[in-house]
C-alpha positions as CSV (number, residue, x, y, z in Angstrom):
1,M,50.3,79.1,83.0
2,S,49.2,82.6,82.3
3,Y,50.9,86.1,84.0
4,P,49.1,89.6,84.2
5,A,48.7,91.7,81.5
6,R,51.7,94.2,81.9
7,H,50.5,98.0,81.4
8,T,52.9,100.0,79.6
9,M,53.3,103.7,78.7
10,R,55.4,105.9,77.3
11,L,56.6,108.7,78.7
12,R,59.3,111.4,77.4
13,V,61.0,112.6,80.8
14,M,63.3,115.8,81.2
15,T,65.4,117.0,83.6
16,Y,66.8,121.0,83.6
17,N,68.9,123.0,85.8
18,I,67.8,126.7,84.8
19,L,70.3,128.0,86.3
20,M,69.1,131.2,89.0
21,G,65.5,131.0,88.1
22,G,65.5,131.7,84.3
23,L,67.3,135.1,85.1
24,G,70.0,136.0,83.2
25,P,72.9,138.9,84.1
26,H,71.4,142.4,85.2
27,G,67.7,140.4,85.4
28,M,67.4,139.5,82.0
29,D,64.5,137.1,82.0
30,R,65.3,134.1,80.1
31,T,61.9,131.9,80.4
32,D,60.8,132.7,76.7
33,S,64.4,130.8,75.5
34,L,63.9,128.2,78.5
35,C,60.4,127.5,77.7
36,A,61.5,127.4,73.4
37,V,64.5,124.3,74.7
38,I,61.7,122.5,76.5
39,E,59.3,123.0,73.9
40,S,61.7,121.3,71.6
41,V,61.5,118.1,73.6
42,R,57.8,118.0,74.6
43,P,58.4,116.1,77.9
44,D,55.5,114.2,79.6
45,I,57.3,115.1,82.7
46,L,59.6,117.8,83.6
47,A,62.0,118.4,86.6
48,L,63.4,121.4,87.1
49,Q,66.2,122.8,90.0
50,E,67.4,126.2,90.4
51,C,63.8,127.7,90.5
52,N,64.2,130.8,92.5
53,G,61.4,133.3,92.4
54,F,58.7,130.4,91.2
55,F,57.1,130.8,94.2
56,P,53.8,133.4,94.3
57,E,55.7,135.4,96.9
58,E,58.4,135.7,95.1
59,R,58.1,136.1,91.2
60,G,55.3,133.3,91.2
61,A,57.4,132.2,88.0
62,L,55.7,128.6,87.9
63,R,52.6,129.7,86.8
64,L,54.6,131.3,83.6
65,F,55.7,127.6,82.9
66,E,52.8,126.0,83.1
67,E,51.1,128.3,81.1
68,R,53.5,128.3,78.6
69,L,54.4,124.5,78.5
70,G,50.6,123.3,79.4
71,L,52.0,121.5,82.1
72,I,51.2,121.0,86.3
73,G,53.7,121.6,88.5
74,V,54.9,121.5,92.2
75,L,57.2,123.0,94.1
76,G,60.2,121.7,97.1
77,R,61.0,124.9,98.6
78,C,64.9,124.4,99.5
79,D,66.9,126.6,102.1
80,S,69.0,127.6,99.7
81,K,66.6,129.7,97.7
82,L,67.0,127.2,94.8
83,H,63.9,125.6,95.0
84,L,62.8,122.5,92.8
85,A,59.6,121.9,90.2
86,M,58.5,119.3,89.4
87,L,55.7,119.3,86.2
88,A,53.6,117.1,84.3
89,R,50.9,116.8,82.0
90,P,47.2,117.3,83.5
91,D,45.8,113.8,83.0
92,L,49.2,112.5,84.8
93,D,47.3,113.2,88.3
94,L,51.1,115.0,89.8
95,R,50.8,114.6,93.5
96,L,53.6,115.8,95.8
97,E,54.8,113.1,97.6
98,C,57.4,114.8,100.1
99,H,60.8,117.3,99.3
100,T,63.3,117.9,102.0
101,G,66.0,121.0,102.5
102,A,68.8,121.3,105.5
103,P,70.5,118.8,105.7
104,M,71.1,119.0,101.8
105,R,72.9,122.1,100.3
106,H,69.7,122.3,98.2
107,G,67.1,119.7,98.6
108,G,65.4,116.4,97.2
109,L,61.5,116.6,95.6
110,H,59.8,113.1,95.6
111,V,56.6,113.1,93.7
112,S,54.2,110.4,92.1
113,V,52.1,110.2,88.4
114,A,49.3,107.9,87.8
115,V,50.2,105.3,85.1
116,P,48.1,102.4,84.5
117,G,48.4,100.0,87.1
118,G,49.1,102.4,90.0
119,R,52.0,105.6,90.5
120,L,55.2,105.8,89.2
121,P,57.6,107.7,91.9
122,L,59.9,110.9,90.3
123,V,62.7,111.9,92.5
124,T,64.2,115.0,91.3
125,M,67.5,116.0,93.8
126,H,69.7,119.1,93.6
127,L,73.1,118.0,94.7
128,N,76.1,119.6,95.9
129,P,77.8,120.8,93.2
130,F,81.8,121.4,94.2
131,V,82.2,117.7,95.9
132,G,81.3,114.7,94.7
133,L,81.6,113.1,97.7
134,G,79.5,115.6,99.0
135,R,76.8,114.5,96.9
136,R,76.8,110.7,97.6
137,L,76.5,111.6,100.9
138,E,73.0,113.9,99.9
139,R,71.8,111.1,97.8
140,D,71.7,108.8,100.7
141,Q,70.5,111.6,103.2
142,P,67.4,111.5,105.6
143,G,64.4,113.5,105.5
144,H,63.7,116.3,108.4
145,G,63.7,114.9,111.4
146,G,65.5,112.0,110.8
147,G,62.7,110.6,108.0
148,E,63.5,109.0,104.7
149,G,64.6,111.7,102.4
150,P,62.8,111.8,98.7
151,A,65.1,109.1,97.0
152,R,64.5,106.4,100.1
153,R,61.0,107.1,100.5
154,A,60.2,106.8,96.5
155,G,62.6,103.5,96.9
156,I,64.6,104.5,94.4
157,G,68.1,104.0,94.7
158,V,70.8,106.1,92.8
159,Q,73.7,104.2,91.0
160,H,74.8,106.7,88.8
161,R,78.0,108.3,88.8
162,L,78.0,111.6,90.6
163,D,81.5,112.7,89.7
164,G,82.4,114.6,87.1
165,V,78.5,115.3,86.6
166,P,78.2,119.1,84.8
167,S,76.6,121.4,87.5
168,H,74.5,122.5,84.8
169,A,73.4,120.1,82.2
170,V,70.1,119.2,80.5
171,A,69.2,115.7,79.8
172,A,66.1,114.1,78.5
173,L,65.3,110.4,77.8
174,D,62.1,108.5,77.0
175,A,61.7,106.2,79.8
């Protein structure tokens, strides 16, 4: 019996809630220190939450992160202004699939990247930081107009326990 060849690719994925777009007290810009943390991990794919100031009509900070990290990014606009971003190595052909804001407190962003054998769906969500039940409800939220939200559209079931997750945390893993 013969089996199809398996395609493998090692990717380092990082998620980082950068807290208020990387601006500290009194408007202090923390971009350099945030990028230093990210550079120490050297992610192939980076999900950022609380990206206020990242759109061109705001501060345009996405471009700063792209240039500093050598990654290409896409943005998901959130009604709360705490936008989402996903960045990846240029050779991964990052593609925006969908994003959602309301009725979520913040939002969700679904992208895909090119990997051997097809495209890999990725989702980042900025869930309700105050109520565990709220996080569970948002996780399964449909998108705008009743369509599929980012997690449902990507076919990703979020099974992690969401109570007690720190609201501002850095996580990195090799997938």
